[in-house]
TORNU-450153 format. One record per residue (C-alpha): residue number from 0; residue in three letters; x, y, z. Coordinates in steps of 0.05 Angstrom, whole numbers. Last residue first. Example, Ala and Ser with C-alpha at 12.3 -4.5 7.8 and 13.67 -1.06 7.14 Angstrom:
@n 1, res Ser, u 273, v -21, w 143;
@n 0, res Ala, u 246, v -90, w 156;
//
This chain:
@n 499, res Leu, u -210, v -1755, w -1191;
@n 498, res Ile, u -232, v -1685, w -1211;
@n 497, res Leu, u -191, v -1627, w -1186;
@n 496, res Glu, u -218, v -1561, w -1214;
@n 495, res Trp, u -174, v -1519, w -1259;
@n 494, res Gly, u -223, v -1506, w -1315;
@n 493, res Pro, u -258, v -1450, w -1279;
@n 492, res Arg, u -211, v -1415, w -1230;
@n 491, res Pro, u -198, v -1454, w -1167;
@n 490, res Glu, u -239, v -1453, w -1104;
@n 489, res Arg, u -190, v -1457, w -1046;
@n 488, res Lys, u -201, v -1514, w -998;
@n 487, res Val, u -168, v -1503, w -931;
@n 486, res Leu, u -162, v -1429, w -944;
@n 485, res Gly, u -234, v -1421, w -965;
@n 484, res Lys, u -258, v -1460, w -905;
@n 483, res Ala, u -219, v -1413, w -859;
@n 482, res Tyr, u -251, v -1351, w -891;
@n 481, res Glu, u -319, v -1382, w -884;
@n 480, res Leu, u -307, v -1395, w -810;
@n 479, res Ala, u -278, v -1326, w -797;
@n 478, res Asn, u -332, v -1285, w -831;
@n 477, res Val, u -294, v -1224, w -859;
@n 476, res Glu, u -270, v -1156, w -835;
@n 475, res Glu, u -220, v -1120, w -880;
@n 474, res Trp, u -164, v -1080, w -848;
@n 473, res Glu, u -115, v -1028, w -872;
@n 472, res Thr, u -54, v -1027, w -828;
@n 471, res Asn, u -13, v -965, w -813;
@n 470, res Tyr, u 59, v -976, w -789;
@n 469, res Arg, u 97, v -917, w -761;
@n 468, res Pro, u 148, v -867, w -785;
@n 467, res Asn, u 155, v -800, w -748;
@n 466, res Gly, u 183, v -751, w -799;
@n 465, res Asn, u 119, v -710, w -795;
@n 464, res Ala, u 82, v -763, w -834;
@n 463, res Asn, u 124, v -825, w -849;
@n 462, res Asn, u 67, v -875, w -855;
@n 461, res Val, u 94, v -944, w -870;
@n 460, res Ile, u 37, v -984, w -900;
@n 459, res Val, u 11, v -1053, w -884;
@n 458, res Ala, u -44, v -1075, w -933;
@n 457, res Lys, u -107, v -1116, w -934;
@n 456, res Pro, u -97, v -1140, w -863;
@n 455, res Ile, u -154, v -1190, w -850;
@n 454, res Gly, u -197, v -1178, w -789;
@n 453, res Ile, u -238, v -1236, w -764;
@n 452, res Lys, u -312, v -1245, w -751;
@n 451, res Glu, u -349, v -1301, w -716;
@n 450, res Asp, u -420, v -1318, w -737;
@n 449, res Pro, u -410, v -1392, w -751;
@n 448, res Lys, u -366, v -1402, w -689;
@n 447, res Ile, u -295, v -1427, w -698;
@n 446, res Asn, u -281, v -1486, w -652;
@n 445, res Thr, u -284, v -1545, w -700;
@n 444, res Phe, u -232, v -1529, w -752;
@n 443, res Gln, u -241, v -1570, w -815;
@n 442, res Met, u -208, v -1623, w -859;
@n 441, res Asn, u -259, v -1678, w -845;
@n 440, res Glu, u -209, v -1731, w -825;
@n 439, res Gly, u -163, v -1679, w -795;
@n 438, res Asp, u -212, v -1648, w -747;
@n 437, res Trp, u -171, v -1590, w -721;
@n 436, res Arg, u -183, v -1551, w -657;
@n 435, res Leu, u -153, v -1481, w -663;
@n 434, res Ile, u -114, v -1464, w -601;
@n 433, res Arg, u -140, v -1394, w -587;
@n 432, res Asn, u -130, v -1320, w -602;
@n 431, res Leu, u -174, v -1312, w -664;
@n 430, res Ser, u -119, v -1264, w -687;
@n 429, res Ser, u -77, v -1324, w -708;
@n 428, res Leu, u -124, v -1343, w -765;
@n 427, res Arg, u -75, v -1327, w -821;
@n 426, res Ser, u -20, v -1367, w -786;
@n 425, res Ala, u -69, v -1425, w -777;
@n 424, res Val, u -79, v -1430, w -852;
@n 423, res Thr, u -4, v -1437, w -865;
@n 422, res Gly, u -3, v -1491, w -812;
@n 421, res Met, u -56, v -1530, w -850;
@n 420, res Val, u -6, v -1527, w -907;
@n 419, res Val, u 45, v -1566, w -868;
@n 418, res Val, u -3, v -1615, w -836;
@n 417, res Glu, u -35, v -1631, w -903;
@n 416, res Asn, u 35, v -1642, w -931;
@n 415, res Phe, u 45, v -1700, w -883;
@n 414, res Pro, u -22, v -1730, w -902;
@n 413, res Gly, u -2, v -1727, w -976;
@n 412, res Ala, u 71, v -1747, w -967;
@n 411, res Tyr, u 55, v -1815, w -937;
@n 410, res Glu, u 4, v -1839, w -988;
@n 409, res Phe, u 41, v -1795, w -1037;
@n 408, res His, u 105, v -1835, w -1036;
@n 407, res Ser, u 161, v -1803, w -995;
@n 406, res Lys, u 208, v -1861, w -983;
@n 405, res Thr, u 190, v -1896, w -1048;
@n 404, res Lys, u 144, v -1956, w -1048;
@n 403, res Val, u 172, v -2025, w -1065;
@n 402, res Arg, u 134, v -2046, w -1127;
@n 401, res Gln, u 117, v -2120, w -1133;
@n 400, res Glu, u 44, v -2117, w -1154;
@n 399, res Pro, u 51, v -2049, w -1188;
@n 398, res Ser, u 108, v -2075, w -1231;
@n 397, res Glu, u 175, v -2043, w -1220;
@n 396, res Lys, u 204, v -1992, w -1269;
@n 395, res Cys, u 171, v -1932, w -1236;
@n 394, res Ala, u 197, v -1955, w -1168;
@n 393, res Arg, u 269, v -1953, w -1192;
@n 392, res Val, u 258, v -1884, w -1223;
@n 391, res Trp, u 231, v -1861, w -1156;
@n 390, res Asp, u 293, v -1887, w -1121;
@n 389, res Lys, u 334, v -1851, w -1172;
@n 388, res Glu, u 301, v -1785, w -1154;
@n 387, res His, u 318, v -1794, w -1080;
@n 386, res Gly, u 388, v -1822, w -1093;
@n 385, res Asp, u 428, v -1760, w -1081;
@n 384, res Leu, u 402, v -1754, w -1010;
@n 383, res Gly, u 418, v -1827, w -997;
@n 382, res Glu, u 464, v -1855, w -1051;
@n 381, res Pro, u 428, v -1923, w -1048;
@n 380, res Val, u 364, v -1915, w -1008;
@n 379, res Leu, u 365, v -1953, w -943;
@n 378, res Arg, u 309, v -2003, w -927;
@n 377, res Glu, u 294, v -2002, w -852;
@n 376, res Asn, u 330, v -2045, w -801;
@n 375, res Val, u 383, v -1993, w -785;
@n 374, res Ile, u 431, v -2012, w -729;
@n 373, res Val, u 448, v -1951, w -687;
@n 372, res Glu, u 511, v -1940, w -647;
@n 371, res His, u 525, v -1896, w -587;
@n 370, res Asn, u 595, v -1902, w -558;
@n 369, res Val, u 597, v -1831, w -530;
@n 368, res Phe, u 521, v -1827, w -521;
@n 367, res Lys, u 516, v -1812, w -447;
@n 366, res Glu, u 575, v -1765, w -448;
@n 365, res Arg, u 543, v -1724, w -503;
@n 364, res Pro, u 481, v -1705, w -463;
@n 363, res Leu, u 454, v -1699, w -515;
@n 362, res Tyr, u 458, v -1733, w -583;
@n 361, res Ile, u 478, v -1692, w -644;
@n 360, res Pro, u 452, v -1715, w -711;
@n 359, res Asp, u 491, v -1695, w -774;
@n 358, res Lys, u 435, v -1687, w -826;
@n 357, res Ala, u 361, v -1696, w -812;
@n 356, res Tyr, u 346, v -1666, w -881;
@n 355, res Cys, u 359, v -1598, w -849;
@n 354, res Gly, u 402, v -1605, w -787;
@n 353, res Val, u 392, v -1652, w -729;
@n 352, res Ile, u 388, v -1645, w -653;
@n 351, res Ile, u 373, v -1705, w -610;
@n 350, res Lys, u 357, v -1702, w -535;
@n 349, res Gly, u 361, v -1749, w -476;
@n 348, res Lys, u 325, v -1798, w -430;
@n 347, res Thr, u 254, v -1768, w -425;
@n 346, res Gly, u 260, v -1743, w -496;
@n 345, res Ile, u 264, v -1673, w -526;
@n 344, res Phe, u 274, v -1677, w -601;
@n 343, res Met, u 307, v -1617, w -635;
@n 342, res Val, u 298, v -1604, w -709;
@n 341, res Gly, u 339, v -1562, w -758;
@n 340, res Gly, u 348, v -1502, w -802;
@n 339, res Asp, u 379, v -1483, w -868;
@n 338, res Glu, u 447, v -1460, w -841;
@n 337, res Asp, u 454, v -1521, w -797;
@n 336, res Gly, u 422, v -1553, w -736;
@n 335, res Met, u 438, v -1516, w -671;
@n 334, res Glu, u 507, v -1487, w -681;
@n 333, res Val, u 560, v -1500, w -629;
@n 332, res Gly, u 588, v -1435, w -601;
@n 331, res Asp, u 575, v -1452, w -528;
@n 330, res Glu, u 567, v -1527, w -516;
@n 329, res Leu, u 498, v -1559, w -519;
@n 328, res Glu, u 476, v -1589, w -452;
@n 327, res Ile, u 436, v -1527, w -433;
@n 326, res Pro, u 390, v -1537, w -492;
@n 325, res Arg, u 385, v -1474, w -534;
@n 324, res Asp, u 317, v -1440, w -533;
@n 323, res Pro, u 277, v -1446, w -597;
@n 322, res Met, u 294, v -1402, w -656;
@n 321, res Leu, u 263, v -1343, w -693;
@n 320, res Gly, u 300, v -1317, w -754;
@n 319, res Gly, u 241, v -1316, w -802;
@n 318, res Asp, u 218, v -1386, w -782;
@n 317, res Tyr, u 197, v -1425, w -721;
@n 316, res Trp, u 157, v -1491, w -715;
@n 315, res Thr, u 134, v -1522, w -650;
@n 314, res Leu, u 113, v -1595, w -643;
@n 313, res Lys, u 75, v -1615, w -580;
@n 312, res Val, u 70, v -1690, w -575;
@n 311, res Glu, u 21, v -1736, w -540;
@n 310, res Pro, u 52, v -1803, w -523;
@n 309, res Met, u 85, v -1853, w -571;
@n 308, res Asn, u 114, v -1909, w -529;
@n 307, res Val, u 181, v -1939, w -549;
@n 306, res Lys, u 210, v -2007, w -564;
@n 305, res Lys, u 179, v -2023, w -632;
@n 304, res Tyr, u 122, v -1974, w -640;
@n 303, res Ser, u 72, v -1956, w -586;
@n 302, res Glu, u 5, v -1934, w -613;
@n 301, res Arg, u -6, v -1859, w -620;
@n 300, res Glu, u -22, v -1804, w -570;
@n 299, res Pro, u -50, v -1741, w -600;
@n 298, res Phe, u -12, v -1687, w -638;
@n 297, res Tyr, u -13, v -1613, w -620;
@n 296, res Phe, u 19, v -1567, w -672;
@n 295, res Thr, u 52, v -1501, w -652;
@n 294, res Ile, u 67, v -1446, w -702;
@n 293, res Lys, u 116, v -1391, w -690;
@n 292, res Glu, u 122, v -1339, w -745;
@n 291, res Ser, u 168, v -1291, w -781;
@n 290, res Glu, u 163, v -1246, w -842;
@n 289, res Ala, u 88, v -1257, w -845;
@n 288, res Pro, u 57, v -1285, w -908;
@n 287, res Ser, u 34, v -1243, w -968;
@n 286, res Asp, u -29, v -1222, w -1005;
@n 285, res Lys, u -78, v -1212, w -948;
@n 284, res Thr, u -21, v -1181, w -909;
@n 283, res Trp, u 27, v -1201, w -854;
@n 282, res Lys, u 56, v -1170, w -791;
@n 281, res Ser, u 92, v -1218, w -744;
@n 280, res Val, u 61, v -1285, w -726;
@n 279, res Ser, u 39, v -1327, w -667;
@n 278, res Ala, u 3, v -1390, w -687;
@n 277, res Glu, u -39, v -1444, w -655;
@n 276, res Val, u -55, v -1515, w -677;
@n 275, res Gly, u -98, v -1572, w -652;
@n 274, res Val, u -116, v -1645, w -662;
@n 273, res Pro, u -56, v -1658, w -707;
@n 272, res Tyr, u -63, v -1706, w -765;
@n 271, res Asn, u -12, v -1762, w -773;
@n 270, res Leu, u 51, v -1771, w -733;
@n 269, res Arg, u 93, v -1834, w -735;
@n 268, res Leu, u 143, v -1804, w -686;
@n 267, res Ser, u 202, v -1821, w -731;
@n 266, res Arg, u 168, v -1803, w -796;
@n 265, res Met, u 132, v -1739, w -777;
@n 264, res Ala, u 193, v -1713, w -738;
@n 263, res Ile, u 243, v -1732, w -792;
@n 262, res Asp, u 199, v -1702, w -846;
@n 261, res Leu, u 194, v -1637, w -809;
@n 260, res Ile, u 255, v -1605, w -841;
@n 259, res His, u 247, v -1620, w -914;
@n 258, res Cys, u 171, v -1615, w -920;
@n 257, res Ala, u 176, v -1557, w -871;
@n 256, res Met, u 220, v -1516, w -918;
@n 255, res Asp, u 179, v -1482, w -972;
@n 254, res Gly, u 111, v -1489, w -941;
@n 253, res Leu, u 133, v -1460, w -875;
@n 252, res Ala, u 174, v -1404, w -906;
@n 251, res Gly, u 116, v -1379, w -948;
@n 250, res Thr, u 63, v -1423, w -981;
@n 249, res Gly, u 66, v -1398, w -1053;
@n 248, res Phe, u 20, v -1377, w -1110;
@n 247, res Asp, u -41, v -1342, w -1082;
@n 246, res Trp, u -7, v -1330, w -1015;
@n 245, res Arg, u 50, v -1289, w -1045;
@n 244, res Gly, u 120, v -1295, w -1016;
@n 243, res Arg, u 137, v -1357, w -1055;
@n 242, res Trp, u 119, v -1320, w -1119;
@n 241, res Asn, u 186, v -1285, w -1110;
@n 240, res Trp, u 223, v -1327, w -1161;
@n 239, res Pro, u 204, v -1325, w -1235;
@n 238, res His, u 155, v -1291, w -1234;
@n 237, res Tyr, u 114, v -1257, w -1180;
@n 236, res Ala, u 147, v -1189, w -1170;
@n 235, res Pro, u 155, v -1186, w -1246;
@n 234, res His, u 80, v -1170, w -1250;
@n 233, res Tyr, u 28, v -1200, w -1295;
@n 232, res Pro, u -44, v -1180, w -1281;
@n 231, res Arg, u -88, v -1217, w -1232;
@n 230, res Glu, u -138, v -1274, w -1239;
@n 229, res Pro, u -146, v -1320, w -1179;
@n 228, res Ala, u -100, v -1380, w -1176;
@n 227, res Pro, u -118, v -1446, w -1211;
@n 226, res Gly, u -68, v -1436, w -1268;
@n 225, res Leu, u -36, v -1368, w -1261;
@n 224, res Trp, u 23, v -1391, w -1304;
@n 223, res Leu, u -26, v -1417, w -1356;
@n 222, res Asp, u -59, v -1349, w -1361;
@n 221, res Trp, u 9, v -1316, w -1364;
@n 220, res Asn, u 36, v -1355, w -1423;
@n 219, res Ile, u 104, v -1322, w -1419;
@n 218, res Ala, u 151, v -1307, w -1477;
@n 217, res Gly, u 112, v -1245, w -1498;
@n 216, res Pro, u 134, v -1209, w -1436;
@n 215, res Lys, u 74, v -1180, w -1398;
@n 214, res Glu, u 72, v -1104, w -1396;
@n 213, res Phe, u 80, v -1079, w -1327;
@n 212, res Thr, u 34, v -1044, w -1277;
@n 211, res Asp, u 46, v -1009, w -1211;
@n 210, res Glu, u 2, v -1018, w -1150;
@n 209, res Pro, u 31, v -1084, w -1127;
@n 208, res Phe, u -12, v -1120, w -1074;
@n 207, res Asn, u 22, v -1109, w -1007;
@n 206, res Leu, u 81, v -1150, w -982;
@n 205, res Arg, u 93, v -1181, w -913;
@n 204, res Gln, u 145, v -1226, w -947;
@n 203, res Pro, u 209, v -1214, w -988;
@n 202, res Trp, u 252, v -1274, w -1007;
@n 201, res Leu, u 302, v -1314, w -965;
@n 200, res Pro, u 246, v -1334, w -919;
@n 199, res Arg, u 273, v -1378, w -890;
@n 198, res Asn, u 327, v -1391, w -836;
@n 197, res Thr, u 289, v -1452, w -813;
@n 196, res Trp, u 263, v -1481, w -748;
@n 195, res Ala, u 238, v -1543, w -712;
@n 194, res Tyr, u 223, v -1559, w -640;
@n 193, res Val, u 196, v -1626, w -614;
@n 192, res Glu, u 166, v -1641, w -547;
@n 191, res Arg, u 134, v -1705, w -519;
@n 190, res Val, u 187, v -1756, w -539;
@n 189, res Glu, u 191, v -1820, w -498;
@n 188, res Gly, u 261, v -1845, w -484;
@n 187, res Ile, u 324, v -1819, w -517;
@n 186, res Asp, u 349, v -1887, w -540;
@n 185, res Gly, u 279, v -1916, w -543;
@n 184, res Asn, u 295, v -1962, w -601;
@n 183, res Trp, u 242, v -1927, w -642;
@n 182, res Ile, u 280, v -1861, w -630;
@n 181, res Ser, u 345, v -1892, w -652;
@n 180, res Glu, u 314, v -1925, w -713;
@n 179, res Cys, u 284, v -1859, w -735;
@n 178, res Val, u 351, v -1824, w -724;
@n 177, res Arg, u 387, v -1876, w -766;
@n 176, res Ala, u 337, v -1875, w -824;
@n 175, res Thr, u 340, v -1799, w -828;
@n 174, res Asp, u 416, v -1801, w -825;
@n 173, res Glu, u 414, v -1848, w -886;
@n 172, res Asn, u 379, v -1794, w -926;
@n 171, res Ser, u 320, v -1817, w -969;
@n 170, res Ala, u 268, v -1774, w -933;
@n 169, res Gly, u 318, v -1717, w -937;
@n 168, res Gln, u 302, v -1714, w -1011;
@n 167, res Asn, u 237, v -1677, w -1000;
@n 166, res Gly, u 215, v -1679, w -1073;
@n 165, res Met, u 150, v -1718, w -1064;
@n 164, res Gln, u 152, v -1787, w -1096;
@n 163, res Thr, u 101, v -1827, w -1135;
@n 162, res Ala, u 98, v -1894, w -1172;
@n 161, res Val, u 30, v -1905, w -1203;
@n 160, res Asn, u -29, v -1940, w -1169;
@n 159, res Tyr, u -84, v -1899, w -1201;
@n 158, res Lys, u -134, v -1901, w -1144;
@n 157, res Lys, u -87, v -1903, w -1084;
@n 156, res Ala, u -44, v -1847, w -1110;
@n 155, res Ala, u -107, v -1808, w -1130;
@n 154, res Gln, u -133, v -1810, w -1058;
@n 153, res Thr, u -69, v -1781, w -1032;
@n 152, res Leu, u -70, v -1730, w -1089;
@n 151, res Thr, u -140, v -1708, w -1068;
@n 150, res Arg, u -122, v -1701, w -994;
@n 149, res Ser, u -63, v -1657, w -1012;
@n 148, res Glu, u -107, v -1613, w -1057;
@n 147, res Tyr, u -157, v -1605, w -1000;
@n 146, res Val, u -103, v -1582, w -952;
@n 145, res Asn, u -74, v -1527, w -995;
@n 144, res His, u -16, v -1510, w -1043;
@n 143, res Thr, u 6, v -1580, w -1058;
@n 142, res Leu, u 64, v -1628, w -1052;
@n 141, res Pro, u 107, v -1575, w -1019;
@n 140, res Lys, u 153, v -1600, w -1046;
@n 139, res Gln, u 168, v -1621, w -1117;
@n 138, res Cys, u 128, v -1675, w -1151;
@n 137, res Tyr, u 157, v -1739, w -1179;
@n 136, res Val, u 100, v -1772, w -1217;
@n 135, res His, u 88, v -1839, w -1253;
@n 134, res Lys, u 41, v -1830, w -1311;
@n 133, res Gly, u -22, v -1870, w -1319;
@n 132, res Leu, u -62, v -1815, w -1353;
@n 131, res Lys, u -100, v -1802, w -1289;
@n 130, res Met, u -33, v -1795, w -1254;
@n 129, res Ala, u -11, v -1740, w -1302;
@n 128, res Glu, u -77, v -1702, w -1293;
@n 127, res Leu, u -68, v -1706, w -1217;
@n 126, res Thr, u 3, v -1680, w -1219;
@n 125, res Ile, u -15, v -1621, w -1264;
@n 124, res Lys, u -74, v -1602, w -1221;
@n 123, res Ala, u -39, v -1609, w -1154;
@n 122, res His, u 28, v -1576, w -1169;
@n 121, res Gly, u 7, v -1510, w -1200;
@n 120, res His, u -1, v -1470, w -1136;
@n 119, res Asp, u 68, v -1489, w -1110;
@n 118, res Pro, u 108, v -1460, w -1168;
@n 117, res Thr, u 124, v -1512, w -1222;
@n 116, res Ala, u 169, v -1572, w -1210;
@n 115, res Val, u 130, v -1632, w -1234;
@n 114, res Ile, u 174, v -1689, w -1258;
@n 113, res Val, u 137, v -1735, w -1305;
@n 112, res Ala, u 135, v -1809, w -1321;
@n 111, res Asp, u 122, v -1858, w -1378;
@n 110, res Ile, u 117, v -1809, w -1435;
@n 109, res Gln, u 118, v -1830, w -1509;
@n 108, res Asp, u 43, v -1843, w -1513;
@n 107, res Gly, u 31, v -1774, w -1485;
@n 106, res Ile, u 65, v -1742, w -1545;
@n 105, res Glu, u 11, v -1697, w -1573;
@n 104, res Glu, u -43, v -1693, w -1521;
@n 103, res Phe, u 3, v -1699, w -1461;
@n 102, res Met, u 46, v -1642, w -1488;
@n 101, res Lys, u -15, v -1601, w -1505;
@n 100, res Arg, u -39, v -1606, w -1434;
@n 99, res Tyr, u 31, v -1589, w -1408;
@n 98, res Asp, u 27, v -1522, w -1444;
@n 97, res Gln, u 93, v -1487, w -1460;
@n 96, res Tyr, u 123, v -1545, w -1497;
@n 95, res Thr, u 191, v -1571, w -1520;
@n 94, res Tyr, u 210, v -1640, w -1547;
@n 93, res Pro, u 275, v -1667, w -1520;
@n 92, res Glu, u 342, v -1667, w -1556;
@n 91, res Ile, u 367, v -1738, w -1563;
@n 90, res Lys, u 425, v -1752, w -1516;
@n 89, res Asp, u 498, v -1755, w -1535;
@n 88, res Pro, u 514, v -1683, w -1518;
@n 87, res Phe, u 488, v -1689, w -1447;
@n 86, res Glu, u 517, v -1632, w -1407;
@n 85, res Glu, u 525, v -1582, w -1464;
@n 84, res Lys, u 462, v -1603, w -1501;
@n 83, res Phe, u 422, v -1600, w -1437;
@n 82, res Gln, u 450, v -1532, w -1418;
@n 81, res Val, u 430, v -1502, w -1486;
@n 80, res Leu, u 361, v -1534, w -1479;
@n 79, res Arg, u 356, v -1506, w -1409;
@n 78, res Asn, u 366, v -1435, w -1434;
@n 77, res Lys, u 315, v -1442, w -1490;
@n 76, res Ile, u 262, v -1472, w -1444;
@n 75, res Pro, u 280, v -1422, w -1390;
@n 74, res Arg, u 261, v -1366, w -1439;
@n 73, res Glu, u 198, v -1397, w -1467;
@n 72, res Asp, u 159, v -1387, w -1402;
@n 71, res Val, u 101, v -1433, w -1388;
@n 70, res Asp, u 150, v -1490, w -1382;
@n 69, res Cys, u 153, v -1560, w -1412;
@n 68, res Phe, u 215, v -1599, w -1431;
@n 67, res Ala, u 204, v -1667, w -1463;
@n 66, res Val, u 235, v -1736, w -1475;
@n 65, res Ile, u 289, v -1743, w -1423;
@n 64, res Asn, u 307, v -1817, w -1432;
@n 63, res Glu, u 338, v -1849, w -1371;
@n 62, res Asp, u 410, v -1845, w -1346;
@n 61, res Ala, u 397, v -1771, w -1333;
@n 60, res Cys, u 352, v -1784, w -1274;
@n 59, res Lys, u 392, v -1745, w -1222;
@n 58, res Arg, u 403, v -1690, w -1273;
@n 57, res Met, u 328, v -1687, w -1282;
@n 56, res Asn, u 318, v -1664, w -1211;
@n 55, res Asn, u 363, v -1604, w -1225;
@n 54, res Phe, u 324, v -1590, w -1289;
@n 53, res Gly, u 259, v -1592, w -1250;
@n 52, res Met, u 283, v -1539, w -1201;
@n 51, res Ser, u 281, v -1487, w -1256;
@n 50, res Leu, u 249, v -1523, w -1314;
@n 49, res Gly, u 176, v -1532, w -1295;
@n 48, res Ile, u 143, v -1594, w -1325;
@n 47, res Leu, u 198, v -1644, w -1342;
@n 46, res Ala, u 181, v -1706, w -1384;
@n 45, res Ile, u 211, v -1775, w -1370;
@n 44, res Asn, u 215, v -1836, w -1415;
@n 43, res Leu, u 241, v -1894, w -1373;
@n 42, res Lys, u 293, v -1936, w -1409;
@n 41, res Gly, u 291, v -2002, w -1445;
@n 40, res Glu, u 286, v -1973, w -1515;
@n 39, res Pro, u 327, v -1912, w -1537;
@n 38, res Phe, u 285, v -1853, w -1559;
@n 37, res Val, u 253, v -1846, w -1628;
@n 36, res Lys, u 228, v -1776, w -1644;
@n 35, res Lys, u 165, v -1762, w -1683;
@n 34, res Glu, u 180, v -1722, w -1745;
@n 33, res Ala, u 201, v -1654, w -1770;
@n 32, res Cys, u 222, v -1625, w -1702;
@n 31, res Gly, u 223, v -1549, w -1705;
@n 30, res Ala, u 216, v -1539, w -1630;
@n 29, res Thr, u 151, v -1579, w -1632;
@n 28, res Leu, u 121, v -1624, w -1684;
@n 27, res Tyr, u 87, v -1684, w -1653;
@n 26, res Ala, u 20, v -1665, w -1682;
@n 25, res Pro, u 6, v -1732, w -1716;
@n 24, res Val, u -68, v -1716, w -1727;
@n 23, res Ala, u -110, v -1779, w -1738;
@n 22, res Ala, u -68, v -1823, w -1692;
@n 21, res Val, u -64, v -1767, w -1641;
@n 20, res Ser, u -140, v -1764, w -1633;
@n 19, res Ala, u -141, v -1824, w -1587;
@n 18, res Ile, u -92, v -1793, w -1538;
@n 17, res Ile, u -146, v -1757, w -1498;
@n 16, res Ala, u -185, v -1821, w -1491;
@n 15, res Ala, u -132, v -1851, w -1447;
@n 14, res Ser, u -142, v -1926, w -1436;
@n 13, res Lys, u -123, v -1957, w -1502;
@n 12, res Val, u -65, v -1911, w -1517;
@n 11, res Phe, u -38, v -1919, w -1447;
@n 10, res Glu, u -43, v -1994, w -1450;
@n 9, res Arg, u 0, v -1994, w -1513;
@n 8, res Arg, u 50, v -1948, w -1477;
@n 7, res Lys, u 54, v -1992, w -1416;
@n 6, res Met, u 63, v -2054, w -1459;
@n 5, res Lys, u 123, v -2023, w -1494;
@n 4, res Leu, u 152, v -2005, w -1426;
@n 3, res Glu, u 145, v -2076, w -1402;
@n 2, res Asn, u 174, v -2105, w -1466;
@n 1, res Lys, u 238, v -2065, w -1457;
@n 0, res Met, u 242, v -2078, w -1382;
//
């Protein structure tokens, strides 16, 4: 392992032109460091980009070298350094950066792998640039902000052949493996209907563009925080948390939780691209997702797998408090799923209900499955949910020729994420009043006419005139097809384009 990591770093210096200038200008000095740091040999050198969730991911990798903290906001850097010293007093203090590009430029030869845990809109560009430099990547869910970005990272995973993992830890859960095996064994028969739900959003949605202004804190590099998103002034409503409820930065409840909750459906039913999607949503705005939505995906028949046929499937997603009907076999008072959500499979011989991460499966009718046992033939991840990051570390250390892929490697996670973020597009096209036909290979809807118009709610305002409150919506009419194309592939700000 020691020699392998040394060789990787030598190859990095040879192959990455961006590092060539480092020899002439030893600009390793960050956070007051007087010289280049020397980390223990034989371990993976990991850099964190985005220190909120990224720090939690790092804890699962703490047996390795944590060589850098990077965040566009200096405040979490300072706070996380204090935590790091308290929790890991024997470790070398990591370098600190605000700009990931500068980090790669200055200490790229010391980095083997990165954890990307920025807001959704920043994932694709940072992840791609890391992969191009030969870095292994663990990227938080959702993998990307839009469909085109997902497709690009799928292609990049094949091209650069680094170890990858999306941060949907339920993929490594043992319950996930057991439910998959049970469905493949035909225990509940053929599955034609699936229902999924979440309690999200936990943050405000159906928001208007802010009208007030705030001075940007000096600790934030706002231009870098915006990244590929359209230019807009700083506002505390976006950073550090409620960006999830803004279309430019987040992907709403669906994007936040579907990569966790729908993994078991995508994986067990071997789903790829849907052929159609329709959405029913509550009020939303051009700037912000609806507070609740129902989105139905239509998947075509697939090849039989193991002992079960894979017929057409209708998968329906609910969020914002909406839920599917309870199955009559489920006892009164028994929760469907768990506090974060769940999935219900409807088979020709029975039903399965699971919680988020496919936890705690319930088989119905219960009397039929009293002595039900499942033998798992798939590889199980040691520590399950808690081993998701460690499984990625394991893959990083293996040679490309002999590497066992992680449970949510990008060649799986990329197409999966396309489905999720395509659903966020469908929710904004719901007023077209149809099942939107989706050509997954070409990333386009096929039944929107070139001259069709659609109304986009610019703002939803509560008018309280005469003490009789009512909603007033301000509308903007746009070309529906061009609008859809712009959501599937958003044009980034100059300098943030994705180039394989």
